[in-house]
Legacy VTK file of the C-alpha trace (Angstrom):
# vtk DataFile Version 3.0
C-alpha trace
ASCII
DATASET POLYDATA
POINTS 213 float
-11.828 82.314 10.663
-8.153 82.280 9.798
-7.396 80.204 12.890
-10.052 77.680 11.899
-8.595 77.479 8.360
-5.103 76.807 9.803
-6.568 74.171 12.065
-8.219 72.229 9.225
-5.217 72.638 6.933
-2.915 71.304 9.645
-5.295 68.410 10.263
-5.260 67.448 6.564
-1.444 67.533 6.491
-1.189 65.313 9.600
-3.719 62.782 8.271
-1.933 62.643 4.887
1.448 62.088 6.574
0.105 59.315 8.782
-1.649 57.632 5.868
1.530 57.544 3.796
3.304 55.861 6.681
1.032 52.810 6.383
1.292 52.370 2.612
3.686 49.438 1.926
6.622 50.410 -0.229
7.626 48.239 -3.156
10.878 46.453 -2.419
12.885 44.061 -4.498
12.019 40.503 -3.481
14.533 37.709 -3.393
14.004 34.007 -4.191
12.592 31.926 -1.351
15.204 30.779 1.141
14.803 28.948 4.410
17.701 29.066 6.829
17.663 27.035 10.002
20.427 26.560 12.539
20.900 23.124 14.026
24.268 21.914 15.225
26.203 25.030 14.281
25.820 24.779 10.505
23.374 26.843 8.485
21.426 24.962 5.855
20.019 26.910 2.923
17.123 25.555 0.879
16.993 26.677 -2.766
14.122 27.781 -4.974
10.575 26.706 -4.209
9.733 26.404 -7.898
9.107 22.809 -8.990
10.638 23.302 -12.444
13.981 24.070 -10.800
14.216 20.414 -9.722
13.934 18.355 -12.918
15.348 15.127 -11.446
13.358 14.786 -8.231
9.625 15.379 -7.813
8.336 17.038 -4.639
11.795 17.052 -3.007
14.032 20.149 -2.906
17.432 19.624 -4.502
20.336 20.910 -2.416
23.255 19.173 -4.094
24.313 15.542 -4.264
26.339 15.398 -1.052
25.304 14.689 2.522
23.634 18.046 3.197
21.496 17.602 0.089
20.543 14.074 1.085
19.664 15.068 4.652
17.486 18.002 3.694
15.753 16.126 0.876
14.851 13.260 3.241
13.749 15.748 5.909
11.531 17.606 3.461
9.917 14.367 2.326
9.412 13.129 5.879
8.269 16.283 7.702
8.933 19.334 5.508
11.855 19.936 7.863
9.779 20.386 11.047
11.691 19.371 14.166
8.608 19.297 16.430
6.339 17.296 14.130
4.692 14.097 15.406
2.630 12.242 12.821
-0.529 10.218 13.405
1.499 7.042 13.932
3.764 8.601 16.541
6.849 9.118 14.362
8.781 12.133 15.536
10.893 15.051 14.437
12.499 16.328 11.300
13.395 12.827 10.085
10.349 11.060 11.572
11.968 8.572 13.935
10.045 5.822 15.668
10.726 4.956 19.298
12.351 1.656 18.321
14.841 3.357 15.996
15.668 5.913 18.698
16.389 3.203 21.250
18.693 1.490 18.764
20.936 4.557 18.647
20.867 5.287 22.377
18.005 7.778 22.754
15.475 6.944 25.460
13.758 10.298 26.052
11.335 11.098 23.230
10.430 14.541 24.559
14.054 15.590 24.892
14.631 14.341 21.344
11.780 16.475 19.980
13.055 19.611 21.691
16.666 19.274 20.545
17.391 19.917 16.824
21.099 19.107 17.231
20.211 15.737 18.771
17.928 14.970 15.836
20.752 15.695 13.391
23.095 13.404 15.330
20.409 10.708 15.431
20.044 10.785 11.657
23.787 10.402 11.175
23.980 7.546 13.684
21.135 5.664 12.015
22.760 6.154 8.611
25.995 4.607 9.887
24.131 1.704 11.500
22.012 0.965 8.427
25.067 1.214 6.204
26.689 -1.568 8.220
23.543 -3.749 8.267
23.114 -3.337 4.508
26.801 -3.399 3.556
26.443 -6.595 1.500
23.389 -5.308 -0.368
25.161 -2.027 -1.117
28.222 -3.842 -2.450
26.166 -6.294 -4.508
23.451 -4.098 -6.017
24.902 -0.582 -6.246
24.716 0.523 -9.888
22.396 -2.275 -10.987
18.849 -1.979 -12.342
16.171 -3.858 -10.408
12.548 -3.750 -11.476
13.216 -0.579 -13.465
15.030 1.254 -10.640
18.732 2.119 -10.668
20.048 1.061 -7.284
22.441 3.387 -5.461
23.851 3.477 -1.958
21.922 6.617 -1.048
18.677 5.141 -2.375
19.210 2.012 -0.265
19.890 4.055 2.881
16.884 6.312 2.271
14.664 3.242 1.867
16.081 1.818 5.093
15.167 5.040 6.863
11.618 4.715 5.557
10.946 1.041 6.206
13.877 -0.347 8.159
16.919 -2.293 7.006
14.998 -5.585 7.170
12.455 -4.390 4.611
15.263 -3.390 2.269
16.831 -6.835 2.580
13.455 -8.386 1.708
13.138 -6.045 -1.267
16.349 -7.392 -2.738
15.536 -10.956 -1.713
12.384 -10.700 -3.826
14.212 -8.870 -6.637
11.986 -5.852 -6.229
8.879 -7.803 -7.239
7.044 -7.246 -3.956
5.713 -3.811 -3.132
6.926 -2.853 0.339
5.079 0.221 1.637
4.714 2.071 4.902
1.389 2.803 6.613
0.846 5.870 4.413
1.427 3.931 1.192
4.935 5.250 0.489
7.022 2.541 -1.163
10.647 1.568 -0.698
10.914 1.625 -4.471
9.923 5.296 -4.616
12.549 6.202 -2.005
15.244 4.284 -3.880
14.321 6.264 -6.982
13.857 9.714 -5.421
17.026 9.606 -3.317
19.377 7.970 -5.793
22.750 9.419 -6.662
23.817 11.211 -3.491
27.431 10.759 -2.445
27.440 9.145 1.010
30.679 7.237 0.498
32.529 8.948 3.353
30.004 7.806 5.987
31.578 4.928 7.892
29.462 1.844 8.431
29.121 1.220 12.163
26.726 -1.271 13.711
27.310 0.221 17.174
26.732 3.839 16.122
24.952 5.955 18.747
24.373 9.661 19.323
27.192 9.586 21.880
29.834 8.703 19.302
LINES 1 214
213 0 1 2 3 4 5 6 7 8 9 10 11 12 13 14 15 16 17 18 19 20 21 22 23 24 25 26 27 28 29 30 31 32 33 34 35 36 37 38 39 40 41 42 43 44 45 46 47 48 49 50 51 52 53 54 55 56 57 58 59 60 61 62 63 64 65 66 67 68 69 70 71 72 73 74 75 76 77 78 79 80 81 82 83 84 85 86 87 88 89 90 91 92 93 94 95 96 97 98 99 100 101 102 103 104 105 106 107 108 109 110 111 112 113 114 115 116 117 118 119 120 121 122 123 124 125 126 127 128 129 130 131 132 133 134 135 136 137 138 139 140 141 142 143 144 145 146 147 148 149 150 151 152 153 154 155 156 157 158 159 160 161 162 163 164 165 166 167 168 169 170 171 172 173 174 175 176 177 178 179 180 181 182 183 184 185 186 187 188 189 190 191 192 193 194 195 196 197 198 199 200 201 202 203 204 205 206 207 208 209 210 211 212
């Protein structure tokens, strides 16, 4: 009888110990951060709360310099997903089309998708190229108000990434009166507004910019 009592008592103790091992402990949680490594630099995204970004809707604010601009554009384009291909065939974190890739010296779409560092270099090369193509528009319209939108260099370059430099030229040619949109209905005007005010002044305009530079 005593042996049986010890057996059941021991069984209860073992079951209780094992059960406690599967109860999640309460730990202090930290604000949401996303860290991803690309070309050797770690990028940190800030809070996920919308009210923390009073100046830009639906785009995370990471500062007004290049890193902030890059990650804001990436979030808008793909939510920062390097392997994403949309329904129109645009690829990667910054949603490049094949034509844009060829213009900066990339001919292998699959290799591009698999290489985060290459995608970062591609974005920088396209920025430099578009800055050269749109150098007159940047000089002429930066700081001016067109159709209710304050024009900035970063807004112009973001719009060029969305719709191409030619569409941006047409936007200014028509004084912002025509509504240029991509296939999903996103307008150049909205990009000029959402991505205004970033400091991209140190990026050198270069019509021949490629990923091999």
